[in-house]
TIGU-419471 format. One record per residue (C-alpha): residue in three letters; z, y, x. Coordinates in nm, 4 decimals. Layout:
BEGIN
R_rest_up_north_east
R_ALA_Z_Y_X $
...
% end
This chain:
BEGIN
R_rest_up_north_east
R_MET_8.3142_4.4185_-2.0033 $
R_ALA_8.0198_4.4632_-1.7665 $
R_LYS_7.7530_4.7043_-1.8693 $
R_ILE_7.4038_4.5625_-1.8886 $
R_SER_7.1222_4.8023_-1.7946 $
R_ARG_6.8062_4.7629_-1.9993 $
R_ILE_6.4685_4.7834_-1.8284 $
R_PRO_6.2048_4.9627_-2.0311 $
R_GLU_5.9368_4.7336_-2.1698 $
R_GLY_5.6449_4.6990_-1.9272 $
R_GLU_5.8374_4.8145_-1.6224 $
R_GLY_5.9141_4.5702_-1.3389 $
R_GLU_5.6264_4.3318_-1.4234 $
R_VAL_5.4108_4.2019_-1.1356 $
R_PRO_5.0601_4.3442_-1.1677 $
R_ARG_4.8065_4.0778_-1.2662 $
R_VAL_4.5294_4.2284_-1.0498 $
R_ASN_4.5725_4.2962_-0.6806 $
R_GLU_4.3770_4.6134_-0.6072 $
R_TYR_4.3309_4.5256_-0.2396 $
R_TYR_4.1598_4.1923_-0.3064 $
R_LEU_3.9632_4.3464_-0.5904 $
R_ARG_3.8076_4.5965_-0.3487 $
R_ILE_3.7213_4.3146_-0.1021 $
R_SER_3.5656_4.1117_-0.3822 $
R_LYS_3.3442_4.4022_-0.4864 $
R_LYS_3.2289_4.4565_-0.1292 $
R_LEU_3.1438_4.0856_-0.0855 $
R_ARG_2.9521_4.0904_-0.4116 $
R_ASN_2.7515_4.3901_-0.2936 $
R_VAL_2.6787_4.2152_0.0369 $
R_LYS_2.5588_3.9087_-0.1562 $
R_TYR_2.3132_4.1161_-0.3563 $
R_LEU_2.1896_4.2925_-0.0437 $
R_LEU_2.1299_3.9588_0.1303 $
R_LEU_1.9444_3.8306_-0.1747 $
R_LEU_1.7219_4.1383_-0.1784 $
R_PHE_1.6622_4.1004_0.1947 $
R_MET_1.5605_3.7336_0.1519 $
R_VAL_1.3196_3.8179_-0.1311 $
R_ALA_1.1688_4.0997_0.0748 $
R_ALA_1.1333_3.8684_0.3788 $
R_LEU_0.9671_3.6018_0.1627 $
R_ILE_0.7198_3.8517_0.0166 $
R_LEU_0.6414_3.9859_0.3646 $
R_THR_0.5887_3.6337_0.5019 $
R_LEU_0.3597_3.5351_0.2128 $
R_TRP_0.1605_3.8531_0.2619 $
R_ALA_0.1304_3.8093_0.6396 $
R_TYR_0.0192_3.4436_0.6179 $
R_ARG_-0.1708_3.4611_0.2878 $
R_SER_-0.4930_3.3367_0.4495 $
R_ARG_-0.3225_3.0135_0.5588 $
R_LEU_-0.1555_2.9352_0.2290 $
R_THR_-0.4200_2.6896_0.1085 $
R_TYR_-0.3987_2.3842_-0.1107 $
R_ASP_-0.5030_2.1617_0.1800 $
R_ASN_-0.2222_2.2979_0.3998 $
R_PHE_0.0280_2.2412_0.1207 $
R_ARG_-0.0869_1.8785_0.0934 $
R_TYR_-0.0479_1.8472_0.4701 $
R_ILE_0.3173_1.9518_0.4389 $
R_LEU_0.3669_1.6791_0.1784 $
R_ARG_0.2413_1.4026_0.4067 $
R_ASP_0.5911_1.2896_0.5145 $
R_ILE_0.7704_1.3709_0.1914 $
R_ASP_0.8560_1.0875_-0.0430 $
R_GLU_1.0720_1.0792_-0.3502 $
R_ALA_1.3997_0.9353_-0.2235 $
R_GLY_1.5980_0.6920_-0.4275 $
R_HIS_1.3417_0.6352_-0.7000 $
R_THR_1.3712_0.3231_-0.9118 $
R_SER_1.1198_0.0565_-0.8197 $
R_LEU_0.9579_-0.1760_-1.0703 $
R_SER_1.1961_-0.3748_-1.2869 $
R_THR_1.1505_-0.6458_-1.5484 $
R_ASP_1.0501_-0.3773_-1.7988 $
R_ALA_0.6797_-0.3412_-1.8651 $
R_VAL_0.4867_-0.0680_-1.6867 $
R_TYR_0.2151_0.0893_-1.9008 $
R_TYR_-0.1117_0.2555_-1.8002 $
R_THR_-0.4520_0.3313_-1.9516 $
R_ALA_-0.6828_0.0361_-2.0054 $
R_ASN_-1.0128_0.0617_-1.8207 $
R_ASP_-1.2757_-0.1974_-1.7308 $
R_THR_-1.2741_-0.0717_-1.3705 $
R_ASN_-0.8959_-0.0963_-1.3181 $
R_VAL_-0.7805_-0.2248_-0.9780 $
R_TYR_-0.4168_-0.2700_-0.8768 $
R_LEU_-0.1997_-0.2447_-0.5655 $
R_TYR_0.1760_-0.2760_-0.5112 $
R_PHE_0.2597_0.0293_-0.3006 $
R_ARG_0.6085_0.1381_-0.1874 $
R_GLY_0.7853_0.0082_-0.4969 $
R_ASP_0.5268_0.1471_-0.7402 $
R_LEU_0.2263_-0.0046_-0.9105 $
R_ALA_-0.0843_0.1884_-0.8068 $
R_VAL_-0.3764_0.1747_-1.0510 $
R_GLY_-0.7258_0.2855_-0.9575 $
R_SER_-0.9998_0.3298_-1.2153 $
R_SER_-1.3236_0.5181_-1.2745 $
R_SER_-1.1162_0.8215_-1.3784 $
R_GLY_-0.8786_0.8378_-1.0811 $
R_VAL_-0.5575_0.7072_-0.9256 $
R_SER_-0.2096_0.6841_-1.0777 $
R_PHE_0.1303_0.5514_-0.9694 $
R_HIS_0.3647_0.3835_-1.2172 $
R_ARG_0.7250_0.2699_-1.1925 $
R_ALA_1.0081_0.1241_-1.4011 $
R_LEU_1.0175_0.1823_-1.7780 $
R_GLY_0.6532_0.2831_-1.7736 $
R_SER_0.6996_0.6303_-1.6259 $
R_ARG_0.3955_0.7685_-1.4445 $
R_SER_0.5047_0.9355_-1.1231 $
R_PHE_0.1681_1.0728_-1.0135 $
R_GLU_-0.1939_1.0984_-1.1276 $
R_ASP_-0.5000_1.2235_-0.9420 $
R_LYS_-0.8194_1.2872_-1.1376 $
R_VAL_-1.1080_1.1730_-0.9187 $
R_THR_-1.4233_0.9830_-1.0103 $
R_PHE_-1.5035_0.6318_-0.8900 $
R_ARG_-1.7734_0.3844_-0.9865 $
R_SER_-1.6158_0.0840_-0.8130 $
R_PRO_-1.2677_0.1798_-0.6851 $
R_VAL_-1.0945_0.0024_-0.3965 $
R_LEU_-0.7256_0.0428_-0.3029 $
R_THR_-0.5645_-0.0527_0.0269 $
R_GLY_-0.2317_0.0527_0.1725 $
R_SER_0.0609_0.0141_0.4087 $
R_ASP_0.4279_0.1156_0.4116 $
R_LYS_0.3188_0.4756_0.4776 $
R_TYR_-0.0054_0.5619_0.3021 $
R_MET_-0.2463_0.4270_0.0430 $
R_ILE_-0.6217_0.4821_0.0686 $
R_ALA_-0.8522_0.4906_-0.2334 $
R_TYR_-1.2305_0.4890_-0.1981 $
R_ASP_-1.5453_0.3966_-0.3840 $
R_ALA_-1.7199_0.0817_-0.2641 $
R_GLY_-2.0476_0.2144_-0.1273 $
R_GLY_-1.9376_0.5770_-0.1760 $
R_THR_-1.8821_0.8407_0.0902 $
R_SER_-1.5412_0.9891_-0.0020 $
R_PHE_-1.1919_0.8551_0.0606 $
R_TYR_-0.8485_0.9780_-0.0484 $
R_VAL_-0.5107_0.9271_0.1217 $
R_TYR_-0.1825_0.9239_-0.0740 $
R_ASN_0.1883_0.8951_-0.0228 $
R_SER_0.3884_0.7946_-0.3300 $
R_ILE_0.4004_1.1464_-0.4818 $
R_SER_0.0793_1.3232_-0.3855 $
R_ARG_-0.2673_1.3122_-0.2388 $
R_VAL_-0.2193_1.4221_0.1231 $
R_TYR_-0.5727_1.4053_0.2637 $
R_SER_-0.9337_1.3499_0.1612 $
R_GLU_-1.2683_1.3559_0.3340 $
R_THR_-1.6342_1.3054_0.2521 $
R_LEU_-1.8433_1.1322_0.5173 $
R_ASP_-2.2163_1.1437_0.5857 $
R_HIS_-2.2629_0.7711_0.5259 $
R_SER_-2.1311_0.5029_0.2934 $
R_ILE_-1.7827_0.3599_0.3422 $
R_ILE_-1.7760_-0.0145_0.4114 $
R_SER_-1.4016_-0.0731_0.4496 $
R_CYS_-1.0715_0.1100_0.5046 $
R_ALA_-0.7300_0.0086_0.6370 $
R_ALA_-0.3894_0.1737_0.6846 $
R_ALA_-0.1085_0.1051_0.9335 $
R_SER_0.2626_0.1409_0.8628 $
R_ASP_0.2995_0.4264_1.1150 $
R_GLY_0.0544_0.6432_0.9181 $
R_SER_-0.2585_0.5724_1.1218 $
R_PHE_-0.5653_0.4639_0.9280 $
R_ALA_-0.9232_0.3562_0.9924 $
R_VAL_-1.2502_0.3947_0.8036 $
R_LEU_-1.5513_0.1699_0.8658 $
R_THR_-1.8842_0.3418_0.8049 $
R_LYS_-2.2205_0.3853_0.9796 $
R_ASN_-2.3620_0.6489_1.2105 $
R_ASP_-2.6983_0.8250_1.2043 $
R_VAL_-2.8773_0.5446_1.3906 $
R_GLY_-2.7457_0.2702_1.1633 $
R_ASP_-2.4730_0.1251_1.3875 $
R_CYS_-2.1361_0.0450_1.2357 $
R_VAL_-1.8599_0.2791_1.3514 $
R_VAL_-1.4846_0.2733_1.2931 $
R_LEU_-1.3267_0.6182_1.2577 $
R_ILE_-0.9603_0.6143_1.3646 $
R_TYR_-0.7145_0.8770_1.2394 $
R_ASN_-0.3531_0.9386_1.3382 $
R_LYS_-0.0709_1.0110_1.0923 $
R_ASP_-0.1537_1.3836_1.1050 $
R_PHE_-0.5101_1.3088_0.9833 $
R_ASP_-0.6676_1.3971_1.3173 $
R_LEU_-0.9733_1.1931_1.4180 $
R_VAL_-0.8523_1.0387_1.7444 $
R_GLY_-1.1108_0.7713_1.8161 $
R_LYS_-1.4398_0.6039_1.7295 $
R_VAL_-1.5340_0.2424_1.7896 $
R_THR_-1.9054_0.1665_1.7587 $
R_ARG_-2.0361_-0.1850_1.6940 $
R_ALA_-2.4042_-0.2807_1.7087 $
R_GLY_-2.3594_-0.5856_1.4824 $
R_TYR_-2.2947_-0.6026_1.1090 $
R_ALA_-1.9290_-0.5084_1.0679 $
R_TYR_-1.7959_-0.5633_0.7163 $
R_SER_-1.4177_-0.5367_0.7395 $
R_VAL_-1.1449_-0.3562_0.9326 $
R_GLY_-0.7664_-0.3947_0.9374 $
R_PHE_-0.4453_-0.3463_1.1333 $
R_LEU_-0.2245_-0.5996_1.3089 $
R_GLY_0.0994_-0.4035_1.3144 $
R_ASP_0.0773_-0.0342_1.4009 $
R_LYS_-0.1384_-0.0062_1.7114 $
R_ARG_-0.3797_-0.3014_1.7046 $
R_LEU_-0.6959_-0.2778_1.5005 $
R_TYR_-0.9380_-0.5592_1.4212 $
R_ILE_-1.3043_-0.5458_1.3242 $
R_CYS_-1.4934_-0.8352_1.1597 $
R_GLU_-1.8668_-0.8734_1.2337 $
R_SER_-2.1003_-1.1402_1.0961 $
R_PHE_-2.3635_-1.3154_1.3027 $
R_SER_-2.5595_-1.6398_1.2867 $
R_SER_-2.6372_-1.8982_1.5506 $
R_ASP_-2.8442_-2.2140_1.5013 $
R_ALA_-2.8542_-2.1498_1.1267 $
R_THR_-2.4735_-2.1363_1.1140 $
R_LEU_-2.2798_-1.8296_1.0044 $
R_TYR_-1.9952_-1.7043_1.2255 $
R_THR_-1.7603_-1.4076_1.2364 $
R_ASN_-1.6737_-1.2214_1.5544 $
R_ILE_-1.3272_-1.0680_1.5321 $
R_SER_-1.2719_-0.7895_1.7843 $
R_VAL_-0.9202_-0.6628_1.8558 $
R_TYR_-0.8723_-0.3065_1.9742 $
R_THR_-0.5537_-0.1242_2.0796 $
R_MET_-0.5530_0.2374_1.9652 $
R_GLY_-0.5679_0.4874_2.2489 $
R_THR_-0.7468_0.2558_2.4919 $
R_GLU_-1.1050_0.2751_2.6141 $
R_ASP_-1.2358_-0.0744_2.5443 $
R_ILE_-1.2052_-0.3666_2.3048 $
R_ASP_-0.9128_-0.5927_2.4063 $
R_LEU_-1.0834_-0.9199_2.3195 $
R_THR_-1.3286_-1.0836_2.0814 $
R_PHE_-1.3178_-1.4352_1.9395 $
R_ALA_-1.5342_-1.6183_1.6871 $
R_VAL_-1.4523_-1.8223_1.3785 $
R_GLN_-1.7009_-2.0331_1.1898 $
R_GLY_-1.7915_-1.9024_0.8461 $
R_THR_-1.7086_-1.5610_0.7039 $
R_ALA_-1.3580_-1.4345_0.7808 $
R_LEU_-1.1884_-1.3368_0.4536 $
R_ASP_-0.8452_-1.2323_0.5817 $
R_PHE_-0.6717_-1.1877_0.9167 $
R_ASP_-0.3057_-1.0959_0.9555 $
R_ILE_0.0255_-1.1571_1.1298 $
R_CYS_0.1791_-1.4935_1.0421 $
R_GLY_0.5006_-1.6224_1.1979 $
R_ASP_0.5010_-1.5541_1.5715 $
R_GLY_0.1226_-1.5292_1.5858 $
R_PHE_-0.1723_-1.4724_1.3548 $
R_ALA_-0.3740_-1.6520_1.0874 $
R_VAL_-0.7371_-1.6272_0.9783 $
R_ILE_-0.8743_-1.7443_0.6447 $
R_SER_-1.2482_-1.8068_0.6577 $
R_THR_-1.4861_-1.9624_0.4090 $
R_LEU_-1.4542_-2.2919_0.5988 $
R_GLY_-1.0864_-2.3219_0.6915 $
R_VAL_-0.7567_-2.1718_0.8096 $
R_SER_-0.6983_-2.0993_1.1787 $
R_PHE_-0.3627_-2.0228_1.3397 $
R_LEU_-0.3552_-1.8281_1.6665 $
R_ASP_-0.0901_-1.7390_1.9207 $
R_THR_-0.0300_-1.3866_2.0506 $
R_ASP_-0.3216_-1.4265_2.2960 $
R_MET_-0.5547_-1.5166_2.0045 $
R_THR_-0.5812_-1.8748_2.1246 $
R_LYS_-0.6236_-2.1227_1.8391 $
R_THR_-0.3152_-2.3422_1.7915 $
R_ALA_-0.3964_-2.5149_1.4592 $
R_TYR_-0.6885_-2.5484_1.2200 $
R_THR_-0.7256_-2.6896_0.8688 $
R_SER_-1.0728_-2.7387_0.7216 $
R_PHE_-1.1595_-2.6843_0.3567 $
R_GLY_-1.4296_-2.9500_0.3727 $
R_THR_-1.6822_-2.8902_0.0957 $
R_SER_-1.4421_-2.6800_-0.1117 $
R_ASP_-1.4975_-2.3116_-0.1868 $
R_VAL_-1.2263_-2.0475_-0.1524 $
R_LEU_-1.1307_-1.8829_-0.4817 $
R_TYR_-0.8215_-1.6883_-0.3692 $
R_GLY_-0.6331_-1.6587_-0.0431 $
R_SER_-0.3417_-1.4654_0.1038 $
R_ILE_-0.1494_-1.4479_0.4328 $
R_THR_0.2203_-1.3649_0.4670 $
R_GLU_0.4644_-1.3930_0.7557 $
R_LYS_0.5702_-1.7303_0.6106 $
R_GLY_0.2280_-1.8932_0.5922 $
R_VAL_-0.1092_-1.9064_0.4190 $
R_CYS_-0.1919_-1.9843_0.0562 $
R_VAL_-0.5472_-2.0749_-0.0502 $
R_LEU_-0.6788_-2.1811_-0.3905 $
R_LEU_-0.9864_-2.4026_-0.3617 $
R_ASP_-1.2628_-2.5204_-0.5912 $
R_LYS_-1.3227_-2.8777_-0.4772 $
R_ASN_-1.6846_-2.8831_-0.6027 $
R_GLU_-1.6425_-3.2356_-0.7344 $
R_VAL_-1.7301_-3.3447_-1.0861 $
R_GLY_-1.4115_-3.4014_-1.2829 $
R_ALA_-1.1885_-3.2855_-0.9970 $
R_ALA_-0.9203_-3.0227_-1.0487 $
R_GLU_-0.8734_-2.7175_-0.8300 $
R_GLU_-0.6442_-2.7451_-0.5296 $
R_VAL_-0.3841_-2.5088_-0.3882 $
R_MET_-0.3311_-2.5449_-0.0140 $
R_VAL_-0.0286_-2.3987_0.1649 $
R_CYS_-0.0488_-2.3994_0.5451 $
R_PHE_0.2203_-2.3114_0.7975 $
R_ALA_0.1922_-2.2178_1.1646 $
R_ASP_0.3538_-2.5430_1.2763 $
R_GLY_0.0545_-2.7334_1.1347 $
R_THR_0.2275_-2.8426_0.8149 $
R_VAL_-0.0085_-2.8499_0.5163 $
R_GLN_0.0883_-2.8946_0.1516 $
R_ARG_-0.1863_-2.9781_-0.0971 $
R_THR_-0.1377_-2.9743_-0.4737 $
R_SER_-0.3955_-3.0416_-0.7450 $
R_VAL_-0.3796_-2.7776_-1.0184 $
R_PRO_-0.5759_-2.7216_-1.3419 $
R_TYR_-0.8979_-2.5236_-1.3591 $
R_GLY_-0.8986_-2.1639_-1.4737 $
R_ALA_-0.6673_-1.9955_-1.2214 $
R_LYS_-0.6859_-1.6146_-1.2053 $
R_GLY_-0.4968_-1.5608_-0.8811 $
R_ALA_-0.2763_-1.7250_-0.6201 $
R_VAL_-0.0179_-1.5892_-0.3740 $
R_LEU_0.2475_-1.7287_-0.1411 $
R_CYS_0.5910_-1.6084_-0.2547 $
R_GLY_0.8447_-1.7175_0.0072 $
R_LYS_0.7366_-2.0766_0.0663 $
R_LYS_0.6154_-2.1381_-0.2880 $
R_ALA_0.2591_-2.1033_-0.4108 $
R_VAL_0.2341_-1.9066_-0.7360 $
R_ILE_-0.0832_-1.9544_-0.9409 $
R_LEU_-0.1698_-1.7339_-1.2382 $
R_TYR_-0.3248_-1.8765_-1.5543 $
R_ASP_-0.3978_-1.7131_-1.8868 $
R_GLU_-0.0570_-1.7935_-2.0389 $
R_LYS_0.1564_-1.9202_-1.7517 $
R_LEU_0.2584_-1.8962_-1.3888 $
R_LEU_0.2429_-2.2286_-1.2075 $
R_ILE_0.4963_-2.2400_-0.9218 $
R_CYS_0.4372_-2.5082_-0.6588 $
R_GLY_0.7161_-2.5834_-0.4128 $
R_ASP_0.9233_-2.8975_-0.3671 $
R_GLU_0.8579_-2.9408_-0.7374 $
R_ILE_0.6158_-2.7841_-0.9853 $
R_THR_0.7552_-2.5507_-1.2514 $
R_GLU_0.6011_-2.3189_-1.5098 $
R_THR_0.6867_-1.9713_-1.6384 $
R_THR_0.5310_-1.8607_-1.9666 $
R_VAL_0.3543_-1.5228_-1.9606 $
R_PRO_0.1562_-1.3353_-2.2285 $
R_SER_-0.2138_-1.4155_-2.2510 $
R_GLY_-0.4816_-1.1869_-2.1124 $
R_ALA_-0.3604_-1.1599_-1.7514 $
R_LYS_-0.5996_-0.9868_-1.5107 $
R_LYS_-0.4362_-0.9810_-1.1664 $
R_LEU_-0.1480_-1.1345_-0.9692 $
R_LEU_0.0294_-0.9220_-0.7049 $
R_LEU_0.3001_-1.0131_-0.4554 $
R_THR_0.5960_-0.7735_-0.4240 $
R_ASP_0.8358_-0.9629_-0.1958 $
R_GLU_0.9584_-1.3171_-0.1300 $
R_LYS_1.1152_-1.3457_-0.4761 $
R_ASN_0.8945_-1.1564_-0.7200 $
R_VAL_0.5349_-1.1205_-0.8381 $
R_ILE_0.3626_-0.8756_-1.0727 $
R_VAL_0.1253_-0.9869_-1.3478 $
R_CYS_-0.1193_-0.7127_-1.4465 $
R_TYR_-0.2886_-0.6866_-1.7862 $
R_SER_-0.5437_-0.4453_-1.9292 $
R_ASP_-0.2907_-0.1715_-2.0064 $
R_TYR_0.0469_-0.2904_-1.8768 $
R_ALA_0.2136_-0.5012_-1.6064 $
R_LYS_0.5335_-0.7029_-1.5794 $
R_ILE_0.7327_-0.8313_-1.2841 $
R_TYR_0.8521_-1.1927_-1.2746 $
R_GLU_1.1096_-1.3587_-1.0538 $
R_VAL_0.9942_-1.6729_-0.8755 $
R_LYS_1.2675_-1.9356_-0.8971 $
% end
């Protein structure tokens, strides 16, 4: 019978720890700690060397191109904010911006407030583009520039601000006056550098952008007891005004529409080609403009017909000269063109005028109607807002 040798307990087992790799692991760990200490020391040295440049304004400058990626835009849930008699509203980059006498705040889905800036306004105005939003006080001297997470620039001027506008590439313009009383447009690039000034001797009351590089300035004048508006178009970076054309009445809005442009004045709607030559015109007659808006699809205007017993009228105009007129009840609180349908806000309903007229019930107390895209609108109330799909 074969003899079986017994191995003592514990002998012949494979060691669970390899001493060679253990030594390498310890060395790598020590290197990691040394690198961490080196990085902390380098950071402290850098902060010390550049301490004079580490200012709040420079930090805001760094934030100018930073936006919160992937945030949830407004949904059908209500968005809540603080009620204030001075509240004004703007749909900005998927958020609802609210300006009031106590400052500016951004709100998004489920009522979360993404940003708040405590500044003081008496009569706040908000305007924006795909890049920046500008807040200023009507008749005040200070303006504030925001992206969707922070204030990125502010400035106080010597004279009152008349109007502001922002372009989608980050450029913006401020209409004010100079020391001799002339109107002057201050033009800033996306880095907040003042890159140009356009001085106008007439009474300029509005400024805006047509795309990224073309700026327009509206100036009122009268001739033979008739009021007109001169609209001057200026390309940023050039020496002179590109062209100036006149519309009768006071120009209320001017923007890109279709392959050309559209102007809403107090007397009618004008369509222009790319050379600013008038291609179509629709008069309002004796009616007064209550609300108006221009989109790439067309123009929507709500009119008071100034006739005893007559209802209000919503007029939708398209660049091809097509005009749709619909009589609607009195009491409208806003009107926008959503796609090719006119949406009119009343106290307890949205009236949607397209091929047929439909209604959507909304809570009472509505204050403002905002357009988000071609399918949705926002109804703003004293302390909350809701988004509605236009069907």
